[in-house]
C-alpha positions in Angstrom: 128.2 112.5 54.5 127.3 109.0 53.2 124.0 109.9 51.7 123.1 108.4 48.4 122.8 111.7 46.7 126.3 112.8 47.7 127.8 109.4 46.9 126.1 109.4 43.4 127.4 112.9 42.6 131.0 112.1 43.7 131.0 109.1 41.3 129.6 111.3 38.5 132.8 112.8 37.1 130.9 114.6 34.3 128.8 116.4 36.9 131.9 117.3 39.0 133.3 119.2 36.1 130.5 121.7 36.6 131.6 124.3 39.3 128.0 125.0 40.2 127.4 121.3 41.2 130.7 121.2 43.0 129.7 124.3 45.1 126.4 122.5 46.0 128.3 119.3 47.0 130.8 121.3 49.1 127.9 123.2 50.7 126.1 120.0 51.6 129.2 118.3 52.9 130.2 121.5 54.9 126.9 121.4 56.7 126.7 117.6 57.2 128.5 117.4 60.5 127.5 120.9 61.7 125.1 120.8 64.6 123.8 117.4 63.6 122.9 118.3 60.1 120.8 121.4 60.8 120.6 123.6 57.7 122.0 127.1 57.6 124.2 129.3 55.4 127.2 129.5 57.7 129.1 132.7 58.3 132.1 131.1 56.6 130.3 130.5 53.3 131.8 131.9 50.1 130.0 134.5 48.0 129.5 131.9 45.3 127.8 129.5 47.6 130.7 127.2 48.3 132.9 126.7 51.4 136.6 127.2 52.0 136.5 124.6 54.8 134.5 121.3 54.9 135.1 120.0 58.4 138.9 119.5 58.6 139.4 119.8 54.8 140.5 123.2 53.4 139.7 123.9 49.7 137.5 121.0 48.5 137.9 120.2 44.8 141.1 122.3 44.7 142.4 120.6 41.5 139.1 121.2 39.7 139.2 124.9 40.6 142.7 125.4 39.3 142.0 123.4 36.2 138.7 125.2 35.4 140.1 128.7 35.5 143.4 127.9 33.8 141.8 126.0 30.8 138.3 127.6 30.5 138.9 131.1 31.9 136.4 133.7 33.1 133.2 132.4 34.6 135.0 129.3 35.8 137.4 131.5 37.8 134.9 132.4 40.5 135.5 129.3 42.7 139.3 129.7 42.6 139.4 133.4 43.2 136.8 133.2 46.0 139.4 131.8 48.3 141.2 134.3 50.5 141.4 136.0 53.9 138.0 134.7 55.0 139.4 131.2 54.9 142.3 132.2 57.1 139.9 133.7 59.5 137.7 130.6 59.5 140.9 128.6 60.2 141.5 130.6 63.3 137.9 130.7 64.5 136.6 127.3 63.2 132.8 127.0 63.1 133.0 123.3 64.1 133.2 122.0 67.7 134.6 118.5 68.3 131.1 116.8 68.2 130.4 118.5 64.8 133.7 117.4 63.4 133.0 113.8 64.4 130.6 113.7 61.4 133.5 114.0 59.1 135.4 111.0 60.4 135.7 108.1 57.9 132.8 105.6 58.3 133.5 102.5 60.4 134.9 99.6 58.5 132.2 97.2 57.5 132.2 93.9 55.6 132.7 94.4 51.8 129.5 94.8 49.9 127.5 96.1 52.8 125.8 99.6 52.7 128.2 100.9 55.5 131.3 100.1 53.5 131.4 103.5 51.9 134.6 105.3 50.9 135.8 108.4 52.8 133.9 111.3 51.2 136.4 113.9 52.4 139.1 112.0 50.6 137.1 112.0 47.4 136.7 115.8 47.7 140.5 116.1 48.1 141.1 115.2 44.5 141.6 112.0 42.6 144.6 110.4 40.9 142.5 108.7 38.2 142.7 110.0 34.6 138.9 109.8 34.6 138.7 112.7 37.0 142.0 114.5 36.9 142.6 114.0 33.1 141.7 116.5 30.5 138.8 116.1 28.0 141.3 114.8 25.5 138.7 113.8 22.9 137.1 117.2 22.7 140.5 119.0 22.5 141.7 116.6 19.8 138.5 117.2 17.8 138.8 121.0 18.2 142.5 121.5 17.3 143.2 118.5 15.0 146.8 118.3 16.3 149.9 117.1 14.5 151.9 114.2 15.9 154.2 116.6 17.8 151.3 118.5 19.2 149.6 115.3 20.2 152.7 114.1 22.1 152.8 117.5 23.9 149.1 117.2 24.8 149.7 113.7 26.2 152.6 115.1 28.3 150.3 117.8 29.6 147.6 115.2 30.5 150.2 113.1 32.4 151.4 116.1 34.3 147.8 116.9 35.2 147.4 113.5 36.7 150.6 113.9 38.7 149.4 117.3 39.9 146.1 115.8 41.1 148.0 113.2 43.0 150.1 115.8 44.7 147.0 117.7 45.9 145.3 114.6 47.1 148.4 113.6 49.1 147.8 116.8 51.2 144.3 115.6 52.3 144.0 115.6 56.1 144.1 112.2 57.7 143.0 113.4 61.2 140.9 116.1 62.7 142.5 119.5 63.4 141.2 120.5 66.8 143.2 123.7 67.4 143.7 126.9 65.5 147.5 126.4 65.0 146.9 122.9 63.6 144.2 124.2 61.2 146.5 126.8 59.8 149.3 124.2 59.5 146.9 122.0 57.5 145.9 125.0 55.4 149.5 125.8 54.7 150.2 122.2 53.7 147.3 122.2 51.3 148.4 125.4 49.6 152.0 124.2 49.3 150.7 121.1 47.5 148.6 123.2 45.1 151.7 125.4 44.4 153.7 122.2 43.7 150.9 121.0 41.4 150.9 124.2 39.4 154.7 124.0 39.0 154.2 120.4 37.7 151.7 121.4 35.1 153.0 124.8 33.9 155.9 123.7 31.7 153.9 121.1 29.8 151.0 123.5 29.3 153.4 126.2 28.1 155.0 123.7 25.7 151.7 122.4 24.3 150.2 125.9 23.8 153.4 127.2 22.1 153.2 124.5 19.5 149.7 125.5 18.4 149.2 127.8 15.4 147.0 130.9 15.7 144.0 129.1 14.2 144.3 126.2 16.7 144.6 128.6 19.6 141.4 130.3 18.4 139.6 127.0 18.3 140.8 125.9 21.7 139.7 129.2 23.2 136.3 128.8 21.5 136.0 125.4 23.2 136.4 127.2 26.5 133.8 129.8 25.5 131.4 127.0 24.7 131.9 125.6 28.2 131.4 129.0 29.8 128.2 129.6 28.0 126.9 126.2 29.1 127.5 126.9 32.7 126.5 130.6 32.6 123.1 129.6 31.3 122.4 127.9 34.6 123.7 130.6 37.0 124.4 134.3 37.4 128.2 134.8 36.9 130.3 137.0 39.1 133.3 138.8 37.7 136.7 137.7 39.0 137.1 141.0 40.9 133.7 140.5 42.6 134.6 136.9 43.5 138.0 137.9 44.9 137.6 141.3 46.5 134.3 141.2 48.3 133.6 143.4 51.3 134.2 141.6 54.6 130.9 140.7 56.2 130.4 141.7 59.8 130.8 138.1 60.9 134.4 138.2 59.7 135.4 141.3 61.7 138.0 140.6 64.4 136.1 139.5 67.6 138.2 141.7 69.9 135.5 142.2 72.6 134.7 138.5 72.6 138.4 137.5 72.9 138.8 139.9 75.8 135.7 138.7 77.6 136.5 135.0 77.2 140.3 135.0 77.6 141.0 138.0 79.9 144.5 138.2 78.5 147.5 139.4 80.6 149.5 142.3 79.4 152.1 140.1 77.7 149.3 138.0 76.1 147.6 141.2 74.9 150.8 142.3 73.2 150.9 139.0 71.3 147.2 139.4 70.5 147.7 142.8 69.0 150.5 141.4 66.9 148.1 138.6 65.7 145.5 141.2 64.8 148.1 143.3 62.9 149.3 140.2 61.0 145.7 139.3 60.1 145.1 142.8 58.8 148.3 142.7 56.7 147.3 139.3 55.3 143.9 140.6 54.3 145.5 143.6 52.5 148.0 141.3 50.8 145.3 139.1 49.4 143.1 142.0 48.4 146.0 143.6 46.5 146.7 140.3 44.7 143.2 140.0 43.3 143.1 139.5 39.5 141.8 142.7 38.0 140.7 141.0 34.8 140.8 137.7 33.0 144.2 136.6 31.5 143.8 135.8 27.8 145.6 132.4 27.4 145.6 129.2 29.4 149.3 129.5 30.3 148.8 133.1 31.5 145.8 132.1 33.6 147.8 129.2 35.2 150.6 131.6 35.9 148.1 134.0 37.6 146.9 131.0 39.7 150.5 130.4 40.8 151.0 134.0 41.8 147.8 134.0 43.8 148.7 130.8 45.6 152.1 132.2 46.4 150.4 135.2 48.0 148.0 133.0 49.9 150.9 131.0 51.3 152.7 134.2 52.4 149.5 135.4 54.1 149.0 132.1 55.9 152.6 131.9 57.1 152.4 135.5 58.4 149.2 134.8 60.4 150.4 131.4 61.5 153.6 132.7 63.0 151.7 135.4 65.0 149.0 132.8 66.0 151.6 130.3 67.3 153.2 133.0 69.5 149.8 134.1 70.9 148.3 130.6 71.3 151.5 129.3 72.9 151.2 131.9 75.7 147.6 130.8 76.6 146.7 128.5 79.5 144.6 125.4 78.7 141.5 127.1 79.9 142.2 130.1 77.7 142.8 127.9 74.7 139.5 126.2 75.2 137.8 129.5 75.4 139.5 130.7 72.2 138.4 127.5 70.4 134.8 128.0 71.5 134.5 131.4 69.7 133.7 130.0 66.2 131.2 127.3 67.3 129.4 129.8 69.5 129.2 132.2 66.6 127.8 129.4 64.4 125.2 128.6 67.1 124.1 132.2 67.3 123.8 132.6 63.5 121.8 129.4 63.3 
């Protein structure tokens, strides 16, 4: 987690604006504490190569993913729309055991200026409140649209709202390890709620700014996004939004009914709660599949509105599963809880 390559990339804000690079950083960080750094794809990996969970952190680079899709559109939407039911599943059956998670703890405090005095990398992946990272490429937008004074004031208002939104998301960064399934879903819910609040912060100022542009300026702003998309697409094979969002569930994400039965040997009352949890999970998966964006929204305000709707659905899905999980988990003995928490790490060991 404190490797020179990762540290250098996290400091390179220009590089982090590339979703391809962010996916690689998230992948490297996701595997850093897993089985002592052994490489592997991980059954909880996203179709675009990224990860929904990096140790105790859900949704690395959340602000970037919202911003990229809302401003630049299709092609940049794959990271955002790749989050869904598989991340709820990974929250219940986490791939990390305690020893694996220890790799994600902040480094020990060292004297200033020493090599060990590195910042917390997970915190850096949570978002940043500096204009350098969270701010918009103001110079490029100004050059493209040549705004009036009124438009420039609205753009500044949007930029300031963007910084506030990034701060909101960063504030939801976990400060401790989540060692149980209920605590992981609680952390997931907190992160999504912060993202929803961030969207609500930015939406009015983006709507105002865009509404002040004339038709020619809107064309030039959209062309700027097309230029960005071509630059990224030249380095990768793009997936459509539908492909990113509505991928077939791999076998690794099927409900492990037989394994739960064998490990926990639930009583009749526990089995009833378990069935309710399975039903809630299935409903959550259907909710998220139905809310997939069929196509790319045309304007930045429309895309940000689509982001808000998707996050609202994700929050409903997490709450649905979390309520059923709390009921089931609360009925288990300490030994049964330990067996339940061992399912994900055991599956990771087998896949490795």
